N, C-alpha and C positions, 0 to 999 in steps of 0.2 A: 298560326301556320300549322298545318297537319304534320305531326311527327310520325314517321313510319315506325312500325314495330319491327325490331331487328332481332334476328336470332341466328345463331351460327349453324351452318349446315355441315355436318360431319364429312359428307362426300360432295365435293363441288360438282355440280352438273353443268356442263357447258351448253349454253343456249345459242342457237344460230342467230347472228345479228343480220337482219335484212337491211335494205336501203343503204345509201351512202351517208357519210357524215354531213354535217351542216355546211352550207356555203357562207363564208364570211368574207366580205369585200370592204376594204377601207376606202373611205372617200377623202382621205388626207390628200394634200397637194394643192393644185391650183384651183382657186375659185375666183369669181368676180365680186367686186365690192363697189357699192355706190352709196352716196349720201341721200338725205331725204328728198331734195328737189331735183336730184339727178345731175347737178352741176359738177360733181366730182365722181369720176369712174376710174377704176384701176384694177389690175390683177392683185390677188391677195393669197397668201399661203394659209392653209389650215393644217394643224392648229396654229392660231395666231390671233392678233387683235388689230383694230383699226390703226392705232398709233404706229405699230411696227410696220404695217403694210404701207402706210403713207411715207414713213421714213425710208423704207427699203426702196421705194420708187423715186426717192429724191424730192417728194412733194413737200416735206417738212424737214427741218434740221433735226439733229439729235434732240429728243424731247427734254433731255437733262441739261442741255446747254443753257447757261445763264438763267434768263427769266422765262424760259419757254413753258414751264409748267403753267404760268398764268397766261402767256400769249396764246397757248393752244387749248384754252378752255372750250373754244367753239367745237372742237372735235367731240367732246363728251356731251355737248348740248344738242348735237345733231342726232338724227335717227338713221342708222346705217343698215344696209341690207347686203348679206352674203348670198350668192347664188351660183349654181353650176348645173350643167347637164351631165348625165352619165348614162351609159348603156347598161342595161341589165345583163350581167355576165352569165346568166343561166336561164333555163326554161322555167318560167313562172308557174306553169301548170303542175310541175313536179312537187311543189312544196305546199304543205298545209298552212304554214305561217311564215310571213316575211316581215321583219322589223327594220325600222330606221332607228339606230341607237346613237345617242349623243352621250359621251362620257362626261362632258362638261360644257355648258353654255353660259356665257358671261354677258348678261344675266337675263334680262327681260326680252322675250322674243315670241313672235308667231312663227310657227314652222309650217311650211306648205310644200306639197309635192304635186306637180301637174295642176297647179292652181286650186288644189283642195287643201283646206286648212286641216292639219293633223292635230294641232293643239298648241298650247303655249308653255313657255318656261318662265320661272320667276325665281329660281334658286341656283346660284352658281355652284353650289356644293352637292347638287343632286345629279343622278344619272337619269336620263330621259329615254324611254323606249316607245316608239310609235308604231302601231300596227299598220303596215301599208299593203297588206295582202291584196286588198280589193282595188287599190288605186295605182299599183306599179304597172308600168308599160315596158315596151322594149327600149325606148329612149325616154328618159325622165328629166324633169326640170325641178330642182329642189331650191327652196328659198328659206333663208332665216332672216326675218324682218325684225330688227332690233328697235327697242324704244330706249331713249336716253335714260340711263340709270338715275341721273339727277332729277329729271322730270318725274319719273316713276316714283322715286322716294318722296318727292314733294307732294305728289298727288295722294299717295297712300297716307301721308301725315295729315293732309287736309281732310281726307275722308274719315279719319279717326276722331270723331267729334265728341265722343263721350268724355274724354279727358286727355290731357297732353301727355306725351311720352318723351321726357327729356333725355339728353340735351337736344335742343333744336339744331344748333349749329356749333361747329368747332370754334375755339378762340380765334380771333382775327389774325394773330401771328402765324397761324397754320395755313392761311390762304386756302381754305378748304371749302367743301360743299356741305350742305345741310341734310339732316334726316337720314344719315347712313343706317340708323337702327331700324328703318322701315323697309330695308331691302336686304335679302339674303345674299349678300355679296361681301367680298373682302372689305372689312370695315375701314382699314387704313387706306383704301384706294380713294377715300373721300378726304384724305390728308391725315397726318398724325404729327406728334411733336418731334419726329425725326424724319418725316417723309412727305413727299409732294402729293398733290391731288391729281390723280389720273384715273378717273372712273371709266375704265376701259369697256369696250364692247367687242365681243368676238367669240369664236368657237375655240375654246382654250384647251380642249383635250380631243381625243380621237373621236371620229364620227364614222359609222360603218353601216353596211347592210348585212343582216343575218337572216338566212333562210333555213328552215328546218322542218322535220316531221317528227311526230310523237313527242319529243322532249328536247330541251336545250339547257345545258348547264350554265347558270348565271353567276352563282357565287360558290366558292370552294374555300374552306378554311381548315386549318389544323391547330388544335389547342392542346397543350400538354397539361397533364395533372399528375400529381404525386400523391398516391393514396396512403391510407393508414397502414396498408399492408407493406409499406416501404417499396412499392412497385410503381413504375411509371406507366401511364396510359396516355393514349392520344385520342382526342375526340375529333373525328373528321366529319365536318358538316358540308353537305352539298345541297344547294337550292336550285331547283329546276323550274323552267316554265314548261308545264306538261300540257300539250295541245290535244292529246288523245282524250276521247270522251269517257274512257273507262280506265281503271287502274292498270298499271303496267308492272308485271313482276319481273324479277331478274336477280342477277348475282353481282356482288361487288367483291373484288379481291384486293386486299391491301398488302403490299410487299415492302419491307424495309430490310434489304439484304444485309447491311452492316450490323443489324441487331437481331439477325436470325429470326425475324418475325414475319410470318405470313398468315393471314386469316381471310376466310371467305364467308360472306354473309348473304343470306337470302333477303331480298328487300322488295318493297312495293312502292311505286310512285303513284301518288294520288293526283287526279286532274287539277289543274290550276297551278298554284305555287306549291309544287311538291317538294318536300324536304326529306333528306335521309341523314340521320345522325348515327354514326358508327363509333363504338368505343373499342379501341384497339389496345389490348393489353400487351405490353412489351415483354418479350421472352425473358423470364427471370434469370436465365443463365447468361444473358448478355449484360455487359457493363455499359451503362449509358453515360456518356460524357455530357455534362450540363453546359448550357450557354452561360458565360460569365461576362459581367461588365469589364470594360477596358481597365487593365491594371490588376484584375483579380483572377484571371484565368483565360482559357480559350473560348472562342465563339464557335464551338462545334455545331455543325448541322448534319442531318442525315437525309439521304435521298429516299423519297417515298414514291412508289408507283401505285396509283389507285386505278383499277380497271373495272369499268361498268359494262356488263354484258346483259342486255335486257332482252325479253322474249320478242319484243318488236323494236324496230328502230336500229340504231347503229351502236357499235362499240365505242366507248370513250376511254382513252388512256390519259390519265392526268399525272404529270411529273411535278413533284414539288419537294420542298425542303422542310423537314421538321426540326424544330429546336426544342430542347427540354430545359425549362427553367421555371422556378416558382417565384412569386412575388407576394409579399405581405406588407401592408402598411400598419405598423405597430403603434397603437395608441393605448398606452398602459400607465398606471400610476408609477411615479418615480419617488423613491424614498427621499425624504427631506425637501420635497418640492410640491407645491400645490399644482393642480393641473395634470396633464398627461403628456407622455412622450409623443413624438411624431417622427418616425424613421422607417426606412425601407429595409426589409430583409429579403435578400435574393438567395435562393437555394438554401435557406436556413441561416444565412450569414448576414449580420447587420452591415450595411454598406454606407459609408459617408459619401453623400452625393456631391460631386464637384463638377461645376460646369457653368452654363450660361443660358440665355434666353434667345430663341431663334425667331426672327421676323422674316417675311418674304424677301427673297434674294434680289428681287427686281420688281418694279411697278408693272412690268410686262412679262407675264409668266412664261410666254413662249421663248423668252430669252434665257430662261433658267434651264441650262442643259445638264446632262449627266456630269460632264467634266467640271462645270461650275459647282455643282453640289458636292462632288468628290473633293474638290480643292478646299471648300469651306469646312466640310465635316472632317476631313483628314487633318486640317489645321487645328480643329477642336481636339481631336484625339492626340495629336502631337504635343498639345499644351497640357497633357495629362488630365484632360476632362473625361468624365465617364457618363455625363448626362447633359441633355438640353431640354428646355421646356419649349414646346411649340406653342407660341403665344396666341391667345384667342382673338386677336384683331386682324389676323392674316388669312391664311388658307390651310386646309388640311393638305399636307404636302403630297407631292407625287410619289408613286410607288418607289421610284429610284431612291428617293430620300431615305425611306424606311429600310430599303434593302441595304443601303450603304451603312446605316446605323446598326443593322443586324450584324454586318460584316466587321465593323470597327468596335463593336461593344459599347456603343453610345446609347444609354437608356433614355427613353423619351417620356416626359411628362406631357401628355396630350390634352390641351384645352379644346373644348368645343368653341366654335367661332362666334363668340359674343364677348364684347369688351367695353368697359368704361361707359356703360349706358343702361337705360331701362329699355325694355322691348315690349312690343304689343303681344297680345295673346288671343287675338280673334281666331275663329275657327280655321280660316284659310291659312293664316300664318302658322298656326300650330301643326296643321296637316303637312305643310311644307317642311317644317322643322323635323317632324317625326320621320318623314321619308329620308331627309338628309342624314339624321343620326343613324337610322337603321342601315342606310347604304354605307356610310363611312365606317361604322363598327364592323360590318360584314367584310368590307374591303380590307380593313387594317388589322383585324384581331389576330391574324396568324403571326404577326411580327413580335419576336421576343423582346425587341428593343422597347416597345411600348409597355410601360410599367404602371401607368395611371391614366384614367380618364378624369378630366376636370371640367365642370359645367361651364365656367365662364372666367373671365379676367376682371377682378375687382368690382363685380356688381353687387356682391353682398356688402362690401365696404361702402359702395356708393350710397346704398340705402341707410346702412348703419351710421355712417358719418355725415349723412344728409348733404351730399355734394350738390344736389339740385334744388336745395331750399324748398322742400315739399311741405305744404301746410300740414300741421299735425293731424288735422281731421281727415286728410286724404291718404295718410301713410298706409292704412289697411288695404286700400285698393292695390297699391304697388307691391305690398308684401304678398298679397294673394296672387298677383300676377307672377311674382318671382317664384313662389313655390309651385305654381301651376306649370310654368315653363321648365324650370331646371329639375324639379323633383318628380312631379306627376307625369311629365312627358319624357324629358331627356333621360333622367335616371332610370325610369321604368323600362325604357327600351334597352338601355345599356345593360341592365341587370338581366333582362330576358335574353339578350343576344350574346352576352359574354360573362361567364361566371369565373373567369380566370384571373381577373385583376381588379384592384380597388377603384372606387369612384369617390371623388369629393365634389361638392356642388359648386365651389368657387375657389379662387385664390386671390388674396389671402383668405383663409377661413380658420375657424377654431376646430375643424374636424368634427369628431363626435359631439363635442360641446356645442357647436353650432346646431347640430341636429337636435340636441336636447332642448335648445332654445327656439325650436320651431324653424330651423334652417337659417335663421337670421340672428347672429349673436349680437350682443350689445357692442362688443369691441372685437372685430375680426383680427385686429393687430395685437391681441393679447399674447405676450411672449410665452405664456404657460401652456398654450395650446396651438396645435396646427402650425401653419406657415405664416411668415410676415413679409411684407414689402416695406422697404425703408429708404427714404431719400432725405438728405439734409445737405443743402448746398452752402449754407451760411456758416455753420460751425467749422472749426478747424478739423479737417479730415485725418490729421495725424493723431488726434486725440481719441483713442479707442473707447473712452468712457461714454462717448455719445451714441455708440452702436447698441442695438437691442440684443441682449443675451437670449436669443430666441431659440425655439426648438428647431426651426428650419427657415433659412433665409432664401426665399425663392425669387426675390427681386431686390436689387440695390445697385446704385451706380453713380457715376460722374461723367460729364461730357468731356470731349476733347475735339480738336479739329483734325481732319485727315491730312495726310502728307500733301505738300505742295504739288508733287507730281500727279497726284490723284485729282486735285482741284484744277490744275492747269488745263486738263482735257475739256473742261466745261466752262471755262472763263476766259476773259481777255485781260490784257495787262492793266486796264484801269480798275479791275476788280481786286487787284492784289494788295489789299490793305485790310486790316482787321475791322475798320470802320466804314468800308465801302458799302454802297447799296447792295452789292452782290452778297457780301458777308452778312448783312442784316437779313436779306431775302432768304438766304439758305438756312438761317437759324429759326427753327419753328417752335422753340421752347422759350416762353416769355422770360426776358432778361438773361437768357442763356449765355450770351457772349460776356456780359458783365460778371455773371456768377463765376465763369471760368477764370477771369482775371482776378477777381477777389480771392478765390481759393488759391490760385497760383501765388498771389502776392503775400499770403501768410508765411510762405517759406522761401520764396525766390524773388530776386530782383527782376522787375519787369524791364523789357528792352527799352533803351533810351536813344538808340541810334537814330540819326536823321535820314538814313537811307531807307526809303519806304519798303522796298522789296525785302531787304534784309530784316527789317523790323517785323514784317508779316511772317517770314519764315521762322524767325526766332520765337515769335509768339506761338505759332503752330507747335514748334518743338516743345516749348514750355508747357502748353496745355496737355500735350501727350505725356510729359514727365509727371505733371501734377496728377493726371488721371491714373497713371500706372501706380504711382506711390499711394494715392488715396485708396484704390481698390485692393492693393496689396495689404495695406494696414487693416482694412475692414475684413477681407477674406481670412487673413491670418488670425484675426480676433475670433471669427466663427470657427476656424479649425482648432484653435487651442481651447475653445469652450466645450469641446465634444464630450469630455470625460468628467466635467466638474459641475457641481451645483453651488452657486454663490448667491446668497440672498434669495433662495428659492428659484433662481433662474439658471439655465444652462442646458447641457446635453444637446447642444446644437449638432444636427446630423445632416445638414445640407447647406451648400453655398452656391447659388446660381446667380451670377451677377447679370445685370442688365447692361448691355445686350451683346450678343456675339457678332452679328453681321450688319451690314448697311444695305439700304434699299437704293440709295443714290449717293452722290458725292456731296457731303454736307457735314457740319458739326453734329455729333451725336454721341451716344453712350457706348458705341460699338468698339470692339477690340480688333475687328477685321474690317478694313476699308472696302468700299465698293470696288470690286475687281479682285479682292482677296488679299491685298497687301496687309501684312501684320503691323498694327500700331505697337508702340512700346508696351501698352497694357498686355497685349497677347504674349509678348516675350516674357513679361513679368509673370503671367499666368502659368507659363511652363514651369516656373520656379515655385510660385506660391501654391500650386496644385501638385507639386512633386510628391511621390509616394512616401518619401522620408524627408522631413524638413525640421530644422530648429527655428523656433519663432521667439523673438524677444519683444518684451514690452516693459514699460516702466510704471510703477505704482508707488506713489509717495516717496520718490527718490531712490527706490530699489529697482534694480534691473533683474528681471526674471527671464530665463530662457526655458522654453518647453520643447520637448522632443515629440513631434507629431508624426504618426506613422499609419499608413494604410496597409502595411505589410502584414502577412498572415502569421508571422512568428515574432516572438520577442527577440531583441538583438542587444548584445553587449557591445557598446560603441565607445569611441573616444570623441569628446567634444573639444574642438580647438577654437579658442577665442583669441583674436588678434586686435590690438589697438594701434592705430596709425595716427600720427599727427598729419594734418592736411598738407603740411609743407614738405613731407619726405616720403619717398617710396620705401624707406627702411622702417620696419615696424618699431614702435616704441617698446611694446612688450607683448609677449604671447603667453598663453596659458593652455595646457592640455589637461583635460580632466578625463582620466581613464575609467573603465568599468561602469560607464553610464548605461543603465538599462532603459531601453526604449521599448515600451510594451506594444504588442501587436494591436493594430487598429484602435489606437487611443492617443491621447495627448497627456503627457506627464511632465511636471516641472523637473528640470534636470540641473538647474543652475540658478543661484540667487546671490546677489551682492549689491551693497549700496553703491550708487554711482560715485559718491565721494570717496569710498574706499578704493574703488577701481581706479579713479583718477590719481589717488595718492600712490597706489601701487605702481602705476605707470607714470613716473615723474614727468614733469614738464607738460602735463596734460591738463587742459581745461575742457569744459563742455564745448566751447566754441572752437577749440583748436584740434580736437581729436574725433575719431570715428571708430566704431566697433564693428568688426566683421567676425563671422563664426560659421563653422560647418561641423557635420558629424561624419565620422569615418569608421569603417569596420572591416571585417575580414572579407576576402574574396571579391575585392573591388567595390564593396558597398560604400557609397558616399552620397551625402546630400548635396544640394546646391549650396554655394556660399551665400549666406544672408547678411544683411547689414542693419545696423541700428544707429540712427543719427542722434547725437546728444544735444543738438540745437538746430534751429532753422539754418538752411544753407545760405540764406542771405546774410546771416550773422557769422558765418564761418570765418575763422582767422587762419591765415597762412595758405589759403587756396591760391594757386597761381595758374595762369593760362598755360595749359599743356600744349606742347607741339606733338601732334599725333601724325603718324604715317602708317601706310599699309602697303605691303607687297602682295600681289595676287598671283597664285599659281593654280594650274589645273591638275586634279588627280582623278582619273577616270571620268565619271560624269558629275563630279562636284568641284567646287573651287575653294581654295584655302586663302584666307586673308591673314597675313602675318602682321599683327599690329605692334607698334612701338609707341611708347609715350615718354616724355621727359619729366612728367610730374603726375601726382595723383589726379585722376580725372573722373568726376562723377558723371553718370548718365551718358557714357560714350555711345554714340549712335552712328551706325553705318547705314547709309542710304544710297541705293544704286538707281534712284529715279524710277522710271517706268519699266525697268527690266524685271520680268516676273520671276519671283522666287522668294525664298526666305533664308534668314541667317540662323545659325545654331544658337546664337545668343545676341542680345542687343540691349542698349540702354543700361549697360552694366557699370558698376563702380570699378575703375581700373586702378588696382593698388600694386600691380607689378609692372616692371618695364615692358614685358612682352606678353602677348596673348594671341592665340590662333583662333580664328572664328571661321566656321565653314559656311559656305553659301550653297543652298540647294536650289538649282534653277528649275523653273516650271516650263521653260521654253529654251530652245537652243541659244547659247550666248558664247562669249569667249572671254579670256582673261583680259585682253586688250579693252574690250567693250566695257567690262565691269570696272576696270581701273579708270577709264575715261569718265564713267558715270558716277563714280564714288564721291560722296561728300562725307567727311568725318566731322561730327559735332560733339562737343562736350559742354558742360554747364558754363564754363568760363568763356566760351566763344560767344555767349549771348552778351551783347554790349548795350 
């Protein structure tokens, strides 16, 4: 792409801008939709897809209801056509160029206007622009003729005769479609181990007509840099379609009022794809406030006005926001440890990454509204998360998603959309991917929230660990393909388009060590390099020694079932048992339901009641308790490993559990249910990701407590340790350790005692009859959450009795207070208000005091009466 030479004009000369600005008309709204043989015809909304159109007209039930994912396979197997007429809202003769622009077409389609074929689309993640200057009339008929994604993928696979590209099909338990890797479409829309198969067809983003003369601005981005001169600068890149046959000169003025920065540049636009790159030096006498991740500072942005005045054509005024932040991925030797570090430095400060993994919020993207995204992302921030990984089997998220992350301080690890598969590398495929990557990087690179580009999900591991049983003689072919796709194409484009953030080829990867080994390491799961993904469902999850003492944990997790109120909406009464056809149908992970019971059974008594619905609800509750406690143990292990090296391992600097959100109502690894309701895990996350936290673990009969801190200063604190016997709300003994120094942004041991000594000190205590709780407290209201450490499995606990729990609800302004009372110690006290939307300030807690006030934050209007009527209170001993 031609880079314009840029120099500063000392005296700005104003050029007269002739002609009016471009005409842009959206074609959103009502279209017609019909199937292949014309037997189904209906009105449809754009943006939208076939499934939501059919559902909206009452032609199908909710696609998520019961077994409808399989019942409605016919929809994805048919070839549908979207069409509409529109009047041209301007005089065609006035314009040099008129385009029909699709921001997103899902996926394979022929585009026609007035029965003239404009071209085809085959990539859901691309932007398509068709020149209609010569075919547009006063009244126009536009058609988008879709081909079934399932048929297309199968056909592409059939045509790839040289060698196979595995996997051919998903495991049968996923009830999915085959050859997802042969189509540039959301990979999980062909099914995943947490989601249904709905390979949609539709116009999923905006579609519009653009008419212009001379030039038209297509991409505009702002990228901050912090130079060696200790000065901020801003790179402003503008990419135009220039229809003029000769270069167009002009002036660009950039104004950032809050930073007393204004500069004018003389520029020249070259015909074709003309690009202007401006380097704006921020006024040295202005103080720039950087953008910080959640919990580390503010998310300050600055208004920027960029004005283009060219000698021909029209004036463009572009209003945008600039954020200033730097990011480095640090991979350096660590004293006393083989391998290299793997951590992020933001604005020069090492940041421990706390968060989760993001999947598409719905199978039907048109149902993902701004409000839905805000609710999910705000819930992440409210649980003390500072990062999410946008996983490579979904979609590059909509602009609103990244805008909200910018605003909330949620850092994004951004995968490119390739996951758990090998991919073709024929010319057409690579061209499509190159266009996709270039478009997405240009679209997204202004967002400070994005801190990393990552080539794919688990594809390095797939080859290294030989997931697809490739004969040894053929390995080279696949390795060559791998390097060609992720390194020679994707990486090359990313480096050319964006010099402001790091790139890794895969996750998990060994980072620079993988590069050294030719981009495919022997063992991408090596704890001494890069990031790891770790899953183990059969070991006891309370045993921290099974977890990898890795540099960075980017995936790990355990399943649970969503609340009964969430399942109820998509099931009928015969489905309400753990072993029903429905419960099996919704579980897309092989043996998942059994694995949950096995893991739960290690520490809890499974429900024995003969009442089937109570048994189902109790089982759901226990899976959520199990999941929360498992991921708490694992995450705390990663957090307390950040400052130490043991046996050459440690310095863990990231914990992103799998997964944040759900795509439908089903058992999964998520902490937020479909619809946004918090599972117990999400309430636990609020604590285990707290900025200040004491963490306990046992090693060879010794109890250790670490002080973990993300705070920017050292603090002198008091550690309070309390031992209760299960049979009494009165503590057996308490200990206050004063003058405990918890160091800034680190994890340090602050307490050590053998469990036997502790039990002796607190008489009448055994491992089975007592429980330890502890918290940190300091000056000025500084206080950690109260943490707990179980000395035995709760199924072996002695003295636990069934507590009588009660709650009184009162309204205070726009929140509600639940005043709880208990008659006995109650583990995992859970408040549930059914389908009333909102969240509690705390849930699933160990109640060791007679009274506790819990706040409910509603997401929709409700009342104290309604909440009281919907409330169920459950604690561990209510499970019979």
